PASE-185145 format. One record per atom (N, C-alpha, C, CB): residue number from 1; residue in three letters; z, y, x; atom name. Coordinates in steps of 0.05 Angstrom, whole numbers, m for minus. Glycine has a CB too. Example, Ala and Ser with C-alpha at 12.3 -4.5 7.8 and 13.67 -1.06 7.14 Angstrom:
BEGIN
1,ALA,156,m114,264,N
1,ALA,156,m90,246,CA
1,ALA,156,m66,264,C
1,ALA,181,m89,226,CB
2,SER,142,m45,257,N
2,SER,143,m21,273,CA
2,SER,157,1,258,C
2,SER,114,m12,282,CB
//
This chain:
BEGIN
1,UNK,227,212,173,N
1,UNK,221,217,145,CA
1,UNK,202,241,143,C
1,UNK,247,223,128,CB
2,UNK,184,240,124,N
2,UNK,164,261,121,CA
2,UNK,171,281,99,C
2,UNK,137,248,115,CB
3,UNK,163,305,104,N
3,UNK,171,327,87,CA
3,UNK,148,337,69,C
3,UNK,181,351,104,CB
4,UNK,155,341,43,N
4,UNK,135,350,24,CA
4,UNK,145,376,11,C
4,UNK,130,328,2,CB
5,UNK,126,395,8,N
5,UNK,132,419,m7,CA
5,UNK,119,417,m34,C
5,UNK,122,445,9,CB
6,UNK,135,419,m55,N
6,UNK,125,417,m83,CA
6,UNK,126,445,m95,C
6,UNK,143,397,m100,CB
7,UNK,102,455,m102,N
7,UNK,100,482,m112,CA
7,UNK,89,482,m141,C
7,UNK,81,499,m94,CB
8,UNK,107,490,m160,N
8,UNK,99,491,m188,CA
8,UNK,119,509,m203,C
8,UNK,98,462,m201,CB
9,UNK,109,525,m221,N
9,UNK,126,543,m235,CA
9,UNK,142,529,m257,C
9,UNK,110,566,m247,CB
10,UNK,135,504,m263,N
10,UNK,150,488,m283,CA
10,UNK,171,471,m269,C
10,UNK,131,471,m300,CB
11,UNK,196,477,m275,N
11,UNK,218,462,m262,CA
11,UNK,217,432,m268,C
11,UNK,245,473,m270,CB
12,UNK,210,425,m293,N
12,UNK,210,396,m300,CA
12,UNK,188,381,m284,C
12,UNK,204,393,m330,CB
13,UNK,166,394,m278,N
13,UNK,145,381,m261,CA
13,UNK,156,377,m233,C
13,UNK,119,398,m261,CB
14,UNK,169,398,m222,N
14,UNK,180,395,m195,CA
14,UNK,201,373,m194,C
14,UNK,193,422,m186,CB
15,UNK,218,372,m214,N
15,UNK,239,351,m215,CA
15,UNK,227,323,m217,C
15,UNK,258,357,m237,CB
16,UNK,206,321,m233,N
16,UNK,193,295,m237,CA
16,UNK,181,285,m210,C
16,UNK,171,296,m258,CB
17,UNK,167,303,m197,N
17,UNK,155,296,m171,CA
17,UNK,176,290,m150,C
17,UNK,136,319,m161,CB
18,UNK,198,306,m150,N
18,UNK,220,302,m131,CA
18,UNK,232,274,m135,C
18,UNK,241,323,m135,CB
19,UNK,236,266,m160,N
19,UNK,248,240,m166,CA
19,UNK,233,217,m153,C
19,UNK,250,236,m196,CB
20,UNK,207,217,m157,N
20,UNK,190,196,m147,CA
20,UNK,186,198,m117,C
20,UNK,163,196,m161,CB
21,UNK,184,223,m107,N
21,UNK,179,226,m78,CA
21,UNK,204,218,m62,C
21,UNK,173,256,m72,CB
22,UNK,227,225,m71,N
22,UNK,252,217,m58,CA
22,UNK,255,187,m57,C
22,UNK,277,230,m72,CB
23,UNK,247,174,m80,N
23,UNK,248,145,m81,CA
23,UNK,229,132,m60,C
23,UNK,240,135,m109,CB
24,UNK,207,146,m55,N
24,UNK,188,136,m35,CA
24,UNK,197,142,m6,C
24,UNK,160,149,m40,CB
25,UNK,219,157,m3,N
25,UNK,229,162,23,CA
25,UNK,222,189,35,C
25,UNK,220,142,41,CB
26,UNK,212,208,18,N
26,UNK,204,234,28,CA
26,UNK,227,254,25,C
26,UNK,180,245,13,CB
27,UNK,227,274,42,N
27,UNK,246,297,39,CA
27,UNK,230,318,24,C
27,UNK,257,307,67,CB
28,UNK,241,328,2,N
28,UNK,227,347,m15,CA
28,UNK,239,375,m15,C
28,UNK,226,336,m44,CB
29,UNK,221,395,m12,N
29,UNK,229,423,m14,CA
29,UNK,213,434,m38,C
29,UNK,224,439,12,CB
30,UNK,225,452,m54,N
30,UNK,212,463,m77,CA
30,UNK,206,492,m74,C
30,UNK,228,458,m102,CB
31,UNK,184,501,m88,N
31,UNK,178,529,m90,CA
31,UNK,167,534,m118,C
31,UNK,157,538,m68,CB
32,UNK,176,557,m131,N
32,UNK,169,562,m159,CA
32,UNK,144,578,m162,C
32,UNK,192,575,m172,CB
33,UNK,133,589,m141,N
33,UNK,108,604,m143,CA
33,UNK,93,605,m117,C
33,UNK,114,633,m153,CB
34,UNK,69,616,m117,N
34,UNK,52,617,m93,CA
34,UNK,64,633,m70,C
34,UNK,25,627,m100,CB
35,UNK,76,656,m77,N
35,UNK,88,673,m56,CA
35,UNK,110,659,m42,C
35,UNK,99,699,m69,CB
36,UNK,127,645,m57,N
36,UNK,149,630,m45,CA
36,UNK,139,608,m28,C
36,UNK,168,619,m68,CB
37,UNK,117,595,m36,N
37,UNK,105,573,m21,CA
37,UNK,95,584,6,C
37,UNK,82,560,m36,CB
38,UNK,81,606,6,N
38,UNK,71,618,31,CA
38,UNK,94,625,50,C
38,UNK,54,643,26,CB
39,UNK,115,636,38,N
39,UNK,139,644,54,CA
39,UNK,152,619,67,C
39,UNK,160,658,37,CB
40,UNK,155,597,51,N
40,UNK,167,573,62,CA
40,UNK,150,560,84,C
40,UNK,173,553,39,CB
41,UNK,124,562,80,N
41,UNK,106,550,101,CA
41,UNK,106,566,127,C
41,UNK,77,549,90,CB
42,UNK,112,592,125,N
42,UNK,114,608,149,CA
42,UNK,140,602,164,C
42,UNK,113,638,142,CB
43,UNK,161,594,148,N
43,UNK,187,589,160,CA
43,UNK,191,560,169,C
43,UNK,208,596,141,CB
44,UNK,176,542,158,N
44,UNK,180,514,163,CA
44,UNK,154,498,164,C
44,UNK,200,501,143,CB
45,UNK,155,474,173,N
45,UNK,131,457,174,CA
45,UNK,134,434,155,C
45,UNK,126,446,203,CB
46,UNK,112,427,141,N
46,UNK,112,405,122,CA
46,UNK,90,386,128,C
46,UNK,110,416,93,CB
47,UNK,93,361,119,N
47,UNK,72,341,124,CA
47,UNK,51,341,102,C
47,UNK,85,314,127,CB
48,UNK,59,351,78,N
48,UNK,40,353,56,CA
48,UNK,50,373,36,C
48,UNK,36,325,43,CB
49,UNK,32,387,23,N
49,UNK,39,407,3,CA
49,UNK,26,400,m24,C
49,UNK,30,436,12,CB
50,UNK,42,398,m45,N
50,UNK,32,394,m72,CA
50,UNK,32,421,m85,C
50,UNK,49,372,m89,CB
51,UNK,9,431,m93,N
51,UNK,6,459,m101,CA
51,UNK,m7,461,m128,C
51,UNK,m11,474,m80,CB
52,UNK,8,473,m147,N
52,UNK,m3,478,m174,CA
52,UNK,m23,501,m173,C
52,UNK,20,484,m194,CB
53,UNK,m43,501,m190,N
53,UNK,m63,522,m191,CA
53,UNK,m53,547,m205,C
53,UNK,m89,512,m204,CB
54,UNK,m44,543,m230,N
54,UNK,m36,566,m247,CA
54,UNK,m7,573,m243,C
54,UNK,m42,560,m277,CB
55,UNK,m1,594,m228,N
55,UNK,26,603,m223,CA
55,UNK,28,633,m223,C
55,UNK,37,591,m196,CB
56,UNK,52,644,m229,N
56,UNK,56,673,m227,CA
56,UNK,57,682,m198,C
56,UNK,82,681,m242,CB
57,UNK,56,708,m194,N
57,UNK,57,721,m168,CA
57,UNK,32,716,m151,C
57,UNK,82,711,m153,CB
58,UNK,27,690,m146,N
58,UNK,3,683,m130,CA
58,UNK,m6,655,m139,C
58,UNK,10,683,m99,CB
59,UNK,m31,653,m147,N
59,UNK,m41,627,m157,CA
59,UNK,m44,607,m134,C
59,UNK,m67,630,m172,CB
60,UNK,m48,582,m141,N
60,UNK,m50,561,m121,CA
60,UNK,m73,564,m102,C
60,UNK,m53,534,m135,CB
61,UNK,m96,573,m112,N
61,UNK,m119,576,m95,CA
61,UNK,m114,598,m74,C
61,UNK,m144,583,m111,CB
62,UNK,m103,620,m82,N
62,UNK,m96,642,m64,CA
62,UNK,m75,634,m44,C
62,UNK,m87,667,m79,CB
63,UNK,m55,619,m54,N
63,UNK,m34,609,m36,CA
63,UNK,m45,590,m15,C
63,UNK,m11,595,m52,CB
64,UNK,m63,572,m24,N
64,UNK,m75,554,m5,CA
64,UNK,m91,568,16,C
64,UNK,m93,534,m20,CB
65,UNK,m107,589,7,N
65,UNK,m123,604,26,CA
65,UNK,m105,618,47,C
65,UNK,m140,625,11,CB
66,UNK,m82,628,38,N
66,UNK,m64,642,56,CA
66,UNK,m51,622,76,C
66,UNK,m42,657,40,CB
67,UNK,m42,599,66,N
67,UNK,m30,579,82,CA
67,UNK,m50,569,103,C
67,UNK,m19,556,65,CB
68,UNK,m75,566,95,N
68,UNK,m96,555,113,CA
68,UNK,m101,574,137,C
68,UNK,m121,550,98,CB
69,UNK,m93,599,135,N
69,UNK,m97,618,157,CA
69,UNK,m81,610,182,C
69,UNK,m90,646,148,CB
70,UNK,m58,596,177,N
70,UNK,m41,590,200,CA
70,UNK,m36,560,205,C
70,UNK,m14,603,196,CB
71,UNK,m43,543,186,N
71,UNK,m38,514,189,CA
71,UNK,m57,498,173,C
71,UNK,m9,507,182,CB
72,UNK,m60,473,181,N
72,UNK,m79,455,166,CA
72,UNK,m64,432,153,C
72,UNK,m100,443,186,CB
73,UNK,m40,437,143,N
73,UNK,m24,417,128,CA
73,UNK,m41,406,104,C
73,UNK,3,429,118,CB
74,UNK,m41,380,100,N
74,UNK,m56,369,77,CA
74,UNK,m45,381,51,C
74,UNK,m53,338,77,CB
75,UNK,m64,386,33,N
75,UNK,m57,399,7,CA
75,UNK,m68,382,m16,C
75,UNK,m67,427,5,CB
76,UNK,m51,377,m36,N
76,UNK,m59,363,m60,CA
76,UNK,m55,383,m83,C
76,UNK,m43,336,m65,CB
77,UNK,m76,390,m97,N
77,UNK,m75,410,m119,CA
77,UNK,m69,397,m146,C
77,UNK,m101,426,m120,CB
78,UNK,m52,411,m161,N
78,UNK,m46,402,m189,CA
78,UNK,m57,423,m208,C
78,UNK,m15,398,m193,CB
79,UNK,m69,414,m230,N
79,UNK,m79,434,m249,CA
79,UNK,m80,422,m277,C
79,UNK,m107,443,m240,CB
80,UNK,m76,439,m297,N
80,UNK,m78,431,m325,CA
80,UNK,m107,432,m333,C
80,UNK,m61,449,m343,CB
81,UNK,m123,444,m316,N
81,UNK,m152,447,m322,CA
81,UNK,m168,427,m305,C
81,UNK,m162,475,m317,CB
82,UNK,m188,415,m317,N
82,UNK,m203,395,m302,CA
82,UNK,m232,403,m298,C
82,UNK,m202,369,m316,CB
83,UNK,m238,429,m301,N
83,UNK,m266,438,m298,CA
83,UNK,m276,432,m269,C
83,UNK,m268,468,m304,CB
84,UNK,m301,426,m268,N
84,UNK,m314,420,m242,CA
84,UNK,m312,444,m223,C
84,UNK,m344,412,m246,CB
85,UNK,m314,468,m234,N
85,UNK,m312,492,m217,CA
85,UNK,m286,493,m201,C
85,UNK,m316,518,m233,CB
86,UNK,m264,487,m216,N
86,UNK,m238,488,m203,CA
86,UNK,m236,467,m180,C
86,UNK,m215,483,m223,CB
87,UNK,m246,443,m186,N
87,UNK,m245,422,m165,CA
87,UNK,m262,430,m141,C
87,UNK,m254,395,m176,CB
88,UNK,m286,440,m146,N
88,UNK,m303,448,m124,CA
88,UNK,m291,470,m108,C
88,UNK,m331,455,m134,CB
89,UNK,m280,490,m122,N
89,UNK,m267,512,m109,CA
89,UNK,m244,503,m91,C
89,UNK,m257,533,m129,CB
90,UNK,m229,484,m101,N
90,UNK,m207,473,m85,CA
90,UNK,m216,459,m61,C
90,UNK,m190,455,m102,CB
91,UNK,m237,443,m63,N
91,UNK,m247,428,m40,CA
91,UNK,m260,447,m20,C
91,UNK,m268,407,m49,CB
92,UNK,m272,469,m29,N
92,UNK,m283,489,m11,CA
92,UNK,m262,502,6,C
92,UNK,m299,510,m27,CB
93,UNK,m237,503,m5,N
93,UNK,m215,515,10,CA
93,UNK,m202,495,29,C
93,UNK,m194,525,m10,CB
94,UNK,m212,470,28,N
94,UNK,m201,450,46,CA
94,UNK,m179,432,33,C
94,UNK,m190,462,70,CB
95,UNK,m178,433,6,N
95,UNK,m158,416,m8,CA
95,UNK,m165,387,m3,C
95,UNK,m157,423,m38,CB
96,UNK,m145,370,0,N
96,UNK,m150,342,6,CA
96,UNK,m154,325,m19,C
96,UNK,m127,331,22,CB
97,UNK,m141,333,m41,N
97,UNK,m144,318,m66,CA
97,UNK,m137,337,m89,C
97,UNK,m126,293,m66,CB
98,UNK,m145,328,m113,N
98,UNK,m142,345,m137,CA
98,UNK,m133,327,m160,C
98,UNK,m168,360,m144,CB
99,UNK,m110,333,m172,N
99,UNK,m100,317,m194,CA
99,UNK,m96,334,m219,C
99,UNK,m73,304,m186,CB
100,UNK,m106,325,m241,N
100,UNK,m105,340,m266,CA
100,UNK,m81,332,m283,C
100,UNK,m131,336,m283,CB
101,UNK,m66,351,m293,N
101,UNK,m44,346,m311,CA
101,UNK,m54,339,m339,C
101,UNK,m25,371,m312,CB
102,UNK,m39,322,m354,N
102,UNK,m16,306,m345,CA
102,UNK,m24,284,m327,C
102,UNK,m1,295,m370,CB
103,UNK,m6,277,m308,N
103,UNK,m13,257,m288,CA
103,UNK,8,234,m288,C
103,UNK,m16,269,m261,CB
104,UNK,0,212,m276,N
104,UNK,18,190,m272,CA
104,UNK,33,194,m246,C
104,UNK,3,162,m273,CB
105,UNK,60,196,m247,N
105,UNK,75,199,m222,CA
105,UNK,69,178,m201,C
105,UNK,105,200,m227,CB
106,UNK,66,153,m210,N
106,UNK,60,131,m192,CA
106,UNK,33,135,m178,C
106,UNK,61,104,m206,CB
107,UNK,13,144,m194,N
107,UNK,m13,149,m183,CA
107,UNK,m12,172,m163,C
107,UNK,m34,155,m205,CB
108,UNK,4,192,m170,N
108,UNK,8,215,m152,CA
108,UNK,19,206,m125,C
108,UNK,26,236,m164,CB
109,UNK,39,188,m126,N
109,UNK,50,178,m101,CA
109,UNK,30,162,m84,C
109,UNK,75,160,m107,CB
110,UNK,13,147,m98,N
110,UNK,m8,132,m84,CA
110,UNK,m28,151,m71,C
110,UNK,m23,113,m104,CB
111,UNK,m34,173,m85,N
111,UNK,m53,192,m74,CA
111,UNK,m40,206,m49,C
111,UNK,m61,213,m95,CB
112,UNK,m14,212,m51,N
112,UNK,0,224,m28,CA
112,UNK,m1,206,m4,C
112,UNK,29,230,m36,CB
113,UNK,4,180,m8,N
113,UNK,3,161,14,CA
113,UNK,m25,159,25,C
113,UNK,14,133,5,CB
114,UNK,m45,160,8,N
114,UNK,m73,158,17,CA
114,UNK,m80,182,35,C
114,UNK,m92,157,m7,CB
115,UNK,m71,206,27,N
115,UNK,m76,230,43,CA
115,UNK,m62,228,70,C
115,UNK,m66,255,27,CB
116,UNK,m37,220,69,N
116,UNK,m21,217,94,CA
116,UNK,m34,196,113,C
116,UNK,8,210,88,CB
117,UNK,m44,175,101,N
117,UNK,m57,154,117,CA
117,UNK,m82,164,130,C
117,UNK,m63,129,99,CB
118,UNK,m98,180,115,N
118,UNK,m122,191,127,CA
118,UNK,m116,211,149,C
118,UNK,m139,205,105,CB
119,UNK,m93,224,146,N
119,UNK,m86,244,167,CA
119,UNK,m68,232,188,C
119,UNK,m71,268,154,CB
120,UNK,m64,205,187,N
120,UNK,m48,191,207,CA
120,UNK,m19,195,204,C
120,UNK,m56,201,234,CB
121,UNK,m10,201,179,N
121,UNK,19,207,174,CA
121,UNK,31,189,153,C
121,UNK,22,235,167,CB
122,UNK,19,166,147,N
122,UNK,29,150,126,CA
122,UNK,59,143,130,C
122,UNK,13,124,123,CB
123,UNK,75,149,110,N
123,UNK,104,146,113,CA
123,UNK,115,119,106,C
123,UNK,118,167,97,CB
124,UNK,98,102,94,N
124,UNK,109,77,85,CA
124,UNK,111,56,107,C
124,UNK,91,66,63,CB
125,UNK,134,44,111,N
125,UNK,137,24,131,CA
125,UNK,124,m2,121,C
125,UNK,167,18,137,CB
126,UNK,114,m18,140,N
126,UNK,101,m43,133,CA
126,UNK,123,m63,124,C
126,UNK,85,m55,156,CB
127,UNK,120,m74,100,N
127,UNK,139,m94,90,CA
127,UNK,130,m122,99,C
127,UNK,142,m92,59,CB
128,UNK,145,m134,117,N
128,UNK,137,m160,128,CA
128,UNK,145,m182,108,C
128,UNK,149,m165,155,CB
129,UNK,127,m201,105,N
129,UNK,132,m224,87,CA
129,UNK,134,m249,105,C
129,UNK,110,m226,65,CB
130,UNK,158,m259,107,N
130,UNK,163,m283,124,CA
130,UNK,178,m304,109,C
130,UNK,178,m275,150,CB
131,UNK,170,m329,111,N
131,UNK,184,m351,98,CA
131,UNK,191,m371,119,C
131,UNK,166,m364,76,CB
132,UNK,217,m380,119,N
132,UNK,226,m400,138,CA
132,UNK,234,m425,122,C
132,UNK,250,m390,154,CB
133,UNK,224,m448,131,N
133,UNK,230,m474,119,CA
133,UNK,237,m493,141,C
133,UNK,206,m484,102,CB
134,UNK,262,m499,143,N
134,UNK,273,m516,165,CA
134,UNK,265,m503,192,C
134,UNK,262,m545,164,CB
135,UNK,250,m517,209,N
135,UNK,243,m505,235,CA
135,UNK,215,m492,234,C
135,UNK,242,m527,256,CB
136,UNK,204,m489,210,N
136,UNK,178,m477,207,CA
136,UNK,181,m448,197,C
136,UNK,161,m493,187,CB
137,UNK,167,m429,210,N
137,UNK,167,m401,202,CA
137,UNK,139,m392,197,C
137,UNK,181,m383,223,CB
138,UNK,134,m382,173,N
138,UNK,107,m372,165,CA
138,UNK,109,m342,161,C
138,UNK,97,m386,140,CB
139,UNK,95,m327,179,N
139,UNK,95,m298,178,CA
139,UNK,68,m290,165,C
139,UNK,98,m285,206,CB
140,UNK,68,m285,139,N
140,UNK,44,m278,124,CA
140,UNK,32,m251,134,C
140,UNK,49,m276,94,CB
141,UNK,50,m232,140,N
141,UNK,41,m206,149,CA
141,UNK,26,m207,176,C
141,UNK,64,m186,150,CB
142,UNK,39,m221,195,N
142,UNK,27,m223,222,CA
142,UNK,7,m246,225,C
142,UNK,48,m225,242,CB
143,UNK,5,m262,203,N
143,UNK,m12,m286,204,CA
143,UNK,m5,m303,228,C
143,UNK,m42,m278,205,CB
144,UNK,21,m309,230,N
144,UNK,32,m325,252,CA
144,UNK,49,m348,240,C
144,UNK,49,m308,271,CB
145,UNK,45,m372,251,N
145,UNK,61,m395,243,CA
145,UNK,74,m407,268,C
145,UNK,43,m417,229,CB
146,UNK,100,m411,266,N
146,UNK,115,m422,289,CA
146,UNK,130,m447,280,C
146,UNK,134,m402,302,CB
147,UNK,132,m466,298,N
147,UNK,147,m491,293,CA
147,UNK,166,m495,316,C
147,UNK,128,m515,290,CB
148,UNK,192,m496,310,N
148,UNK,212,m497,331,CA
148,UNK,209,m474,351,C
148,UNK,211,m524,346,CB
149,UNK,201,m451,341,N
149,UNK,199,m428,358,CA
149,UNK,173,m426,374,C
149,UNK,221,m427,378,CB
150,UNK,155,m446,371,N
150,UNK,130,m446,386,CA
150,UNK,107,m439,366,C
150,UNK,125,m473,400,CB
151,UNK,90,m421,374,N
151,UNK,68,m413,357,CA
151,UNK,47,m435,355,C
151,UNK,55,m387,369,CB
152,UNK,39,m440,330,N
152,UNK,18,m461,325,CA
152,UNK,m10,m448,327,C
152,UNK,22,m474,298,CB
153,UNK,m28,m463,338,N
153,UNK,m56,m453,340,CA
153,UNK,m72,m467,319,C
153,UNK,m68,m459,369,CB
154,UNK,m75,m454,296,N
154,UNK,m89,m465,273,CA
154,UNK,m117,m452,270,C
154,UNK,m73,m462,248,CB
155,UNK,m134,m466,257,N
155,UNK,m161,m455,251,CA
155,UNK,m157,m435,228,C
155,UNK,m182,m478,244,CB
156,UNK,m176,m416,224,N
156,UNK,m174,m397,202,CA
156,UNK,m169,m410,175,C
156,UNK,m199,m380,201,CB
157,UNK,m183,m431,169,N
157,UNK,m180,m444,143,CA
157,UNK,m153,m459,141,C
157,UNK,m203,m463,138,CB
158,UNK,m143,m469,163,N
158,UNK,m117,m482,163,CA
158,UNK,m95,m462,157,C
158,UNK,m111,m496,191,CB
159,UNK,m98,m437,168,N
159,UNK,m80,m416,162,CA
159,UNK,m81,m410,132,C
159,UNK,m86,m390,178,CB
160,UNK,m105,m407,121,N
160,UNK,m109,m400,93,CA
160,UNK,m96,m422,75,C
160,UNK,m138,m397,86,CB
161,UNK,m101,m447,82,N
161,UNK,m91,m469,66,CA
161,UNK,m60,m470,67,C
161,UNK,m103,m496,76,CB
162,UNK,m49,m468,91,N
162,UNK,m20,m469,94,CA
162,UNK,m7,m445,79,C
162,UNK,m12,m469,123,CB
163,UNK,m18,m421,83,N
163,UNK,m6,m398,70,CA
163,UNK,m6,m401,40,C
163,UNK,m21,m372,78,CB
164,UNK,m28,m411,29,N
164,UNK,m31,m415,0,CA
164,UNK,m10,m435,m10,C
164,UNK,m59,m423,m7,CB
165,UNK,m8,m457,4,N
165,UNK,10,m478,m4,CA
165,UNK,40,m469,m2,C
165,UNK,6,m504,12,CB
166,UNK,46,m455,19,N
166,UNK,73,m445,22,CA
166,UNK,80,m425,0,C
166,UNK,77,m432,50,CB
167,UNK,61,m407,m6,N
167,UNK,66,m387,m27,CA
167,UNK,70,m401,m54,C
167,UNK,43,m367,m28,CB
168,UNK,57,m424,m57,N
168,UNK,59,m439,m82,CA
168,UNK,75,m465,m79,C
168,UNK,31,m446,m93,CB
169,UNK,95,m464,m61,N
169,UNK,111,m487,m55,CA
169,UNK,125,m498,m80,C
169,UNK,131,m481,m34,CB
170,UNK,128,m524,m80,N
170,UNK,141,m539,m102,CA
170,UNK,125,m539,m128,C
170,UNK,169,m527,m107,CB
171,UNK,99,m531,m125,N
171,UNK,81,m531,m148,CA
171,UNK,59,m552,m143,C
171,UNK,69,m503,m154,CB
172,UNK,53,m569,m163,N
172,UNK,31,m588,m161,CA
172,UNK,5,m573,m161,C
172,UNK,32,m609,m184,CB
173,UNK,m11,m576,m139,N
173,UNK,m36,m562,m137,CA
173,UNK,m59,m582,m138,C
173,UNK,m37,m546,m110,CB
174,UNK,m76,m580,m157,N
174,UNK,m98,m598,m160,CA
174,UNK,m119,m593,m138,C
174,UNK,m112,m596,m188,CB
175,UNK,m135,m613,m133,N
175,UNK,m155,m611,m112,CA
175,UNK,m175,m588,m120,C
175,UNK,m171,m637,m109,CB
176,UNK,m181,m587,m146,N
176,UNK,m200,m566,m155,CA
176,UNK,m189,m538,m150,C
176,UNK,m206,m570,m185,CB
177,UNK,m163,m535,m156,N
177,UNK,m150,m508,m153,CA
177,UNK,m149,m500,m123,C
177,UNK,m122,m508,m165,CB
178,UNK,m142,m519,m106,N
178,UNK,m141,m514,m77,CA
178,UNK,m169,m506,m67,C
178,UNK,m131,m538,m62,CB
179,UNK,m189,m521,m75,N
179,UNK,m216,m514,m66,CA
179,UNK,m226,m487,m76,C
179,UNK,m236,m536,m74,CB
180,UNK,m219,m482,m101,N
180,UNK,m228,m457,m114,CA
180,UNK,m213,m433,m101,C
180,UNK,m223,m457,m144,CB
181,UNK,m187,m435,m98,N
181,UNK,m171,m412,m89,CA
181,UNK,m171,m408,m59,C
181,UNK,m143,m415,m98,CB
182,UNK,m174,m429,m44,N
182,UNK,m174,m427,m15,CA
182,UNK,m202,m424,m3,C
182,UNK,m160,m451,m2,CB
183,UNK,m221,m440,m14,N
183,UNK,m248,m439,m4,CA
183,UNK,m266,m420,m20,C
183,UNK,m261,m467,m5,CB
184,UNK,m259,m415,m44,N
184,UNK,m274,m395,m60,CA
184,UNK,m290,m408,m82,C
184,UNK,m292,m379,m42,CB
185,UNK,m297,m392,m102,N
185,UNK,m312,m402,m125,CA
185,UNK,m340,m412,m117,C
185,UNK,m314,m380,m146,CB
186,UNK,m351,m401,m96,N
186,UNK,m378,m409,m88,CA
186,UNK,m379,m433,m69,C
186,UNK,m392,m385,m75,CB
187,UNK,m356,m447,m67,N
187,UNK,m355,m470,m49,CA
187,UNK,m370,m494,m62,C
187,UNK,m326,m478,m42,CB
188,UNK,m390,m505,m47,N
188,UNK,m405,m527,m57,CA
188,UNK,m402,m552,m39,C
188,UNK,m434,m520,m59,CB
189,UNK,m382,m552,m22,N
189,UNK,m378,m574,m3,CA
189,UNK,m366,m599,m16,C
189,UNK,m361,m566,20,CB
190,UNK,m361,m618,1,N
190,UNK,m349,m644,m8,CA
190,UNK,m319,m642,m11,C
190,UNK,m357,m666,12,CB
191,UNK,m307,m658,m29,N
191,UNK,m278,m658,m32,CA
191,UNK,m264,m667,m6,C
191,UNK,m270,m677,m54,CB
192,UNK,m279,m681,11,N
192,UNK,m267,m691,36,CA
192,UNK,m260,m668,54,C
192,UNK,m286,m710,49,CB
193,UNK,m272,m644,50,N
193,UNK,m266,m621,66,CA
193,UNK,m236,m614,64,C
193,UNK,m283,m597,58,CB
194,UNK,m226,m616,39,N
194,UNK,m198,m611,35,CA
194,UNK,m180,m632,48,C
194,UNK,m192,m610,5,CB
195,UNK,m188,m657,45,N
195,UNK,m172,m679,57,CA
195,UNK,m171,m676,87,C
195,UNK,m184,m706,49,CB
196,UNK,m194,m669,99,N
196,UNK,m195,m665,128,CA
196,UNK,m176,m644,138,C
196,UNK,m224,m659,137,CB
197,UNK,m176,m621,123,N
197,UNK,m159,m599,131,CA
197,UNK,m129,m605,127,C
197,UNK,m166,m573,116,CB
198,UNK,m123,m621,106,N
198,UNK,m96,m630,101,CA
198,UNK,m87,m648,124,C
198,UNK,m93,m645,74,CB
199,UNK,m105,m665,133,N
199,UNK,m99,m683,155,CA
199,UNK,m93,m668,181,C
199,UNK,m122,m703,160,CB
200,UNK,m110,m647,186,N
200,UNK,m106,m631,210,CA
200,UNK,m80,m615,208,C
200,UNK,m131,m612,214,CB
201,UNK,m75,m605,185,N
201,UNK,m51,m589,181,CA
201,UNK,m26,m606,185,C
201,UNK,m50,m577,153,CB
202,UNK,m26,m631,175,N
202,UNK,m4,m649,178,CA
202,UNK,1,m655,208,C
202,UNK,m8,m675,163,CB
203,UNK,m21,m658,222,N
203,UNK,m19,m664,251,CA
203,UNK,m6,m640,265,C
203,UNK,m47,m669,263,CB
204,UNK,m14,m616,258,N
204,UNK,m2,m592,270,CA
204,UNK,27,m588,264,C
204,UNK,m18,m567,261,CB
205,UNK,35,m597,240,N
205,UNK,63,m594,231,CA
205,UNK,82,m616,243,C
205,UNK,65,m594,201,CB
206,UNK,70,m636,254,N
206,UNK,86,m657,267,CA
206,UNK,106,m670,248,C
206,UNK,100,m646,291,CB
207,UNK,132,m669,255,N
207,UNK,152,m682,238,CA
207,UNK,155,m669,210,C
207,UNK,179,m680,252,CB
208,UNK,146,m644,208,N
208,UNK,147,m631,181,CA
208,UNK,123,m636,164,C
208,UNK,151,m601,185,CB
209,UNK,105,m655,173,N
209,UNK,82,m662,157,CA
209,UNK,91,m674,131,C
209,UNK,64,m682,173,CB
210,UNK,116,m684,130,N
210,UNK,127,m696,106,CA
210,UNK,130,m676,83,C
210,UNK,153,m709,112,CB
211,UNK,128,m650,90,N
211,UNK,130,m629,69,CA
211,UNK,106,m628,52,C
211,UNK,135,m602,82,CB
212,UNK,83,m638,62,N
212,UNK,59,m639,46,CA
212,UNK,57,m666,32,C
212,UNK,33,m634,64,CB
213,UNK,62,m665,6,N
213,UNK,63,m690,m10,CA
213,UNK,36,m695,m24,C
213,UNK,85,m688,m31,CB
214,UNK,26,m719,m22,N
214,UNK,1,m727,m35,CA
214,UNK,8,m735,m64,C
214,UNK,m14,m750,m20,CB
215,UNK,m6,m724,m83,N
215,UNK,m2,m731,m111,CA
215,UNK,m27,m746,m120,C
215,UNK,2,m705,m129,CB
216,UNK,m24,m772,m121,N
216,UNK,m47,m789,m127,CA
216,UNK,m61,m781,m154,C
216,UNK,m38,m818,m128,CB
217,UNK,m87,m778,m152,N
217,UNK,m102,m771,m175,CA
217,UNK,m100,m742,m183,C
217,UNK,m94,m788,m198,CB
218,UNK,m85,m726,m168,N
218,UNK,m81,m698,m175,CA
218,UNK,m89,m680,m152,C
218,UNK,m52,m692,m183,CB
219,UNK,m73,m682,m130,N
219,UNK,m78,m664,m107,CA
219,UNK,m55,m665,m88,C
219,UNK,m83,m635,m117,CB
220,UNK,m43,m642,m83,N
220,UNK,m21,m640,m63,CA
220,UNK,1,m621,m73,C
220,UNK,m32,m631,m36,CB
221,UNK,24,m624,m60,N
221,UNK,46,m606,m65,CA
221,UNK,61,m601,m39,C
221,UNK,66,m617,m87,CB
222,UNK,67,m575,m33,N
222,UNK,83,m568,m10,CA
222,UNK,111,m567,m19,C
222,UNK,73,m541,3,CB
223,UNK,127,m586,m9,N
223,UNK,155,m589,m19,CA
223,UNK,175,m575,0,C
223,UNK,162,m618,m23,CB
224,UNK,190,m557,m11,N
224,UNK,210,m542,6,CA
224,UNK,234,m534,m11,C
224,UNK,197,m518,20,CB
//
């Protein structure tokens, strides 16, 4: 788990950030002013620091400058002011991002993950999306299809077509919709392109080819 130091003299802001950060899986430490932030950074290591600009004792810019003397922990600055000078000053100090109050907590979390990703510390685990239908397993995340435990060797467009149909299983899909969504809006080929790929896909699926239902005059449906 990754550790974040939240520095702001407003307790409600710290609590708001803590709520969302904990939900994202972070361990959160709080500091109410710049001096306390510098002290905590000397005593412990953090993966990211959220630092308010306007604080008593020691402002955010000064605190960032002091922290930067001993470590290069990513810093995201918070400020009620959006002047260009403040942003430029922050970036000159090596700040990684700058967010103006009031802010969206969800956007703040996205910015935190973006910073951690750039620094090679992204804390979010990859959420795998896998669907199993009888002896067929479709791994959308890994772009892998297995039948009876054996990996199928499909063409790129066969993968795209199968993934689309499985995601929209039990839904009647018109030929126009399949061509538009799988091949793209700029597709100018023949309708037989779709039929050919359906035929190849059925061949690859073997006994489970029966899952692809032909809807006369309409298109196809993946039944599961």
